[in-house]
DRENZA-818700 format. One line per 10 residues: their letters; for each residue x, y, z of C-alpha. Coordinates in steps of 0.05 Angstrom, whole numbers, plus 5000, padded with zeros to 4 digits. Layout:
<sites>
A) X/Y/Z  ...
</sites>
This chain:
<sites>
MTRALRPICI) 8942/6186/5984  8962/6253/6008  8966/6269/6083  8911/6321/6075  8863/6271/6051  8882/6218/6099  8841/6244/6161  8781/6251/6117  8787/6179/6093  8796/6155/6165
ALCAAALLLP) 8732/6192/6186  8692/6164/6127  8717/6093/6136  8701/6097/6209  8631/6122/6193  8621/6067/6145  8646/6014/6195  8603/6036/6252  8564/5978/6282  8490/5980/6269
PASAHAQPSG) 8447/5963/6333  8438/5892/6311  8513/5882/6325  8497/5878/6401  8485/5806/6394  8469/5788/6467  8428/5830/6511  8462/5852/6576  8436/5821/6639  8437/5885/6681
PSAGAADTAK) 8389/5937/6650  8315/5926/6645  8281/5915/6577  8256/5987/6574  8326/6014/6589  8356/5966/6536  8306/5991/6485  8321/6064/6501  8395/6051/6493  8383/6016/6427
QAFERGNVLA) 8345/6073/6401  8397/6124/6421  8450/6079/6392  8413/6077/6323  8406/6153/6324  8481/6160/6340  8499/6117/6280  8455/6158/6232  8488/6222/6256  8558/6191/6253
KALKWEEAAA) 8549/6171/6180  8530/6242/6166  8595/6262/6202  8557/6300/6254  8604/6277/6310  8581/6321/6366  8509/6302/6358  8527/6230/6350  8572/6228/6414  8513/6257/6454
EYRQAWALRQ) 8469/6200/6430  8521/6149/6446  8533/6177/6514  8459/6167/6528  8462/6094/6505  8526/6084/6545  8494/6110/6610  8440/6058/6602  8480/6000/6575  8556/5995/6580
AWDIAGNLGI) 8571/5949/6520  8633/5943/6477  8601/5966/6414  8570/6028/6445  8638/6042/6474  8673/6035/6408  8627/6082/6369  8630/6131/6427  8705/6130/6427  8708/6142/6353
AESEQKQWPE) 8661/6202/6358  8702/6231/6414  8767/6223/6377  8738/6262/6319  8726/6318/6369  8797/6310/6397  8767/6291/6465  8829/6246/6475  8824/6222/6547  8751/6203/6540
AAEHLAYALR) 8764/6172/6470  8822/6130/6498  8780/6107/6554  8722/6082/6513  8764/6054/6456  8805/6014/6508  8741/5987/6539  8716/5965/6470  8781/5930/6453  8781/5895/6521
HFPPSGKPDY) 8711/5869/6511  8714/5857/6435  8680/5791/6422  8711/5734/6380  8654/5741/6332  8665/5816/6321  8682/5842/6252  8758/5841/6242  8755/5910/6201  8718/5942/6256
RKVLEMRMAE) 8769/5918/6305  8825/5949/6262  8789/6015/6260  8785/6013/6337  8860/5995/6343  8878/6052/6296  8836/6103/6334  8865/6076/6399  8939/6087/6374  8922/6156/6352
ARQQVGALSI) 8889/6174/6421  8945/6141/6459  8996/6188/6430  8955/6249/6455  8946/6226/6526  8987/6198/6586  8964/6139/6626  8963/6119/6700  8969/6047/6721  8941/6048/6792
TVDRAGAQVM) 8948/5990/6841  8921/5988/6912  8939/5937/6964  8867/5929/6986  8804/5916/6946  8742/5959/6948  8777/6026/6959  8752/6087/6921  8806/6112/6872  8808/6187/6857
VDGKSVGTSP) 8847/6224/6804  8851/6301/6813  8790/6295/6861  8747/6256/6814  8726/6183/6827  8750/6135/6773  8726/6071/6803  8743/6020/6859  8803/5979/6867  8825/5936/6833
LLGEMFVTAG) 8819/5980/6770  8812/5947/6703  8861/5976/6654  8896/6044/6653  8867/6113/6670  8879/6161/6613  8897/6232/6631  8925/6295/6598  8999/6308/6602  9022/6344/6666
EHVVEVKLLG) 9016/6336/6740  8962/6293/6772  8944/6275/6843  8921/6203/6859  8891/6184/6924  8850/6128/6952  8793/6126/7006  8769/6065/7047  8730/6069/7113  8777/6051/7171
YTATPKTTQV) 8841/6064/7132  8885/6121/7111  8932/6131/7054  8977/6187/7032  8960/6219/6965  9012/6214/6910  9029/6267/6859  9062/6247/6793  9080/6277/6725  9052/6243/6664
SLGATQRIEL) 9080/6253/6592  9044/6241/6526  9045/6169/6505  9075/6147/6572  9047/6106/6628  9062/6124/6700  9054/6067/6751  9026/6087/6819  9024/6038/6878  8984/6061/6939
SLAEATPLVP) 8982/6027/7008  8927/6032/7059  8941/6033/7133  8890/6020/7188  8868/6087/7220  8887/6094/7291  8824/6102/7336  8818/6166/7375  8813/6135/7446  8835/6177/7506
STAAPVGPRP) 8896/6148/7538  8886/6118/7607  8959/6098/7620  8985/6119/7689  9041/6170/7690  9112/6142/7691  9155/6162/7751  9141/6200/7815  9090/6252/7815  9117/6319/7827
ETGPEVPPGT) 9096/6355/7891  9055/6414/7866  9010/6425/7928  8938/6409/7934  8894/6410/7875  8861/6479/7864  8791/6480/7839  8777/6524/7780  8764/6596/7797  8803/6597/7861
RGGPSVPLLV) 8867/6628/7832  8885/6698/7811  8877/6743/7872  8831/6748/7934  8760/6728/7930  8716/6791/7933  8657/6754/7964  8702/6727/8018  8731/6795/8035  8661/6826/8038
AGTTIAAAGV) 8636/6772/8083  8696/6776/8130  8691/6850/8135  8616/6847/8148  8623/6793/8202  8677/6831/8235  8642/6896/8238  8578/6863/8258  8613/6824/8314  8646/6886/8344
AVGIGLVVAG) 8580/6927/8339  8535/6871/8370  8590/6860/8425  8591/6932/8445  8515/6933/8451  8514/6869/8492  8569/6897/8540  8527/6959/8548  8464/6922/8561  8498/6876/8610
ADKFGDADTN) 8528/6936/8647  8459/6969/8651  8427/6906/8677  8484/6898/8730  8477/6968/8751  8398/6962/8760  8405/6898/8799  8460/6927/8844  8417/6991/8859  8358/6948/8877
RSTLDATSGT) 8401/6902/8923  8430/6965/8958  8362/6991/8969  8339/6924/8999  8401/6923/9044  8388/6993/9068  8314/6982/9085  8318/6911/9112  8390/6900/9135  8450/6868/9107
HACSRPELAA) 8423/6799/9120  8355/6812/9089  8361/6753/9039  8365/6705/9099  8293/6723/9115  8241/6675/9084  8192/6730/9063  8248/6763/9020  8277/6700/8990  8238/6708/8923
QCDAFDSAYK) 8263/6781/8917  8336/6759/8929  8328/6704/8878  8309/6755/8828  8371/6797/8845  8417/6735/8832  8381/6720/8767  8392/6792/8744  8466/6788/8762  8475/6725/8724
QAGTLRNAGI) 8438/6754/8663  8483/6815/8665  8545/6772/8669  8521/6729/8609  8507/6793/8568  8576/6821/8585  8614/6757/8570  8575/6750/8504  8590/6820/8486  8664/6812/8498
ASIVGGVVVG) 8665/6745/8458  8630/6780/8401  8679/6838/8402  8738/6790/8406  8710/6749/8350  8696/6808/8308  8767/6832/8317  8796/6764/8300  8753/6756/8238  8774/6824/8215
GLTASYWLAT) 8847/6806/8227  8841/6741/8188  8808/6778/8132  8861/6828/8127  8915/6776/8130  8878/6737/8075  8875/6800/8031  8949/6815/8043  8968/6743/8026  8929/6741/7961
RNGNSGATTG) 8927/6810/7934  8986/6794/7884  8950/6732/7858  8989/6682/7898  8929/6645/7925  8940/6573/7912  8888/6537/7954  8813/6538/7971  8801/6592/8024  8750/6595/8080
MRASARVAPN) 8740/6614/8154  8696/6581/8209  8677/6611/8277  8644/6582/8339  8628/6615/8406  8613/6590/8475  8583/6635/8526  8572/6625/8601  8553/6671/8658  8625/6673/8682
AAAVSLSGSF) 8662/6661/8619  8661/6667/8543  8704/6633/8489  8711/6644/8412  8740/6592/8366  8760/6610/8294  8795/6570/8242  8811/6590/8171  8850/6567/8109  8882/6611/8057
</sites>
C-alpha cells in the first residue's frame, strides 16, 4: 500500500469501525433518561455523518452527545473525528479518555483503531503531567480551567510555552511557566501554602519611644491659625476700646459727684454729712464715688487685657509664621474688678 493511500484507508477503516449507539451497553447513572435519549440520537447522527466522511458535521454531533453523556464510546468517536480535522490536543484528550475507560467487552479491532489514532495525535502534541499537593484545587492551563486536583491523566497542549496555576480558597500558589515539545511530557508539581490573613498588627513597639513632643492633632501644623489670629486681634482691639470708654465714664461720674459734694460743703459747711437730714444725700455721693472707681478700674483692666491679648497674638503670629507650630494653640483670659482694684489673668499655649 502506498503512503498516499494509507491516510484514506485509515479514515475508511475508522469510519467502518465506529461504534453504533447500541455499543453503549450500560446506561450512565448521571444523566436523566431524556438527556440519555438526546445523547443517543446525536451519537447516531454522528455515526451516519462519519461513515460519509463528513468529519466536521460528525464532530459537532459527537460533541453534543459528549456534553450530555461522557462515555468512552462517545469520546472515542469524537477523538477520531477531531483527529481527521487535525484538532490534535482535543483529539488526544478524547482518545485518551476512551482508552482509559475502554471496557473488557469492547471490540479489539476498535481498540486498535483508538490506539493507532492516539499514537498519531501524541506525536502532534505535548503533554503536561500536573500534580498538586492538595485535593480540590482548580487547575488552570493558560488561564483555562482543566479540572480539579487530582487530575486524571495528562493534559495535552500544543508545543511551546504554557502557564500552569492552581487556585484554592484560603491558599496561595506561584504559577509555573514551562516549555513543552511535541511528543514529550513535562511534569509540573505545584504546592499550595496557607494564605496569611490580613490582620492589623497589635504588637507594642520594641525599645524606648522617642521623645517627639506632645501629639499634634490633625490640622494644627503648617503655620498660624487664621481664626485664632482674627479672634486675638478682635479681642485686643475691643478690650482697649471698651477700657477707654469705661475710664472716661468713670472720670465723668467722679467729676459729677465731686462737683455736687463741693456744692453741698459750700452751702451747708464742711461737716454737712454729719447732719442727720443730709445723711441720705451724702450716701448718694459715696455710692457715686464707688461707681466711678469701679468704672475706672474696669476700664484700666480692659485696656491692660486688650494690650496683653494683642501682645500674645503678635507673639503667636511671630512664632508660627514659618510653619513651626507643633502643638495645639489657645488663650484664656479672666478679669476681677473691685472698686479700688482690678486684675486681669491671661494664659495661653502656642
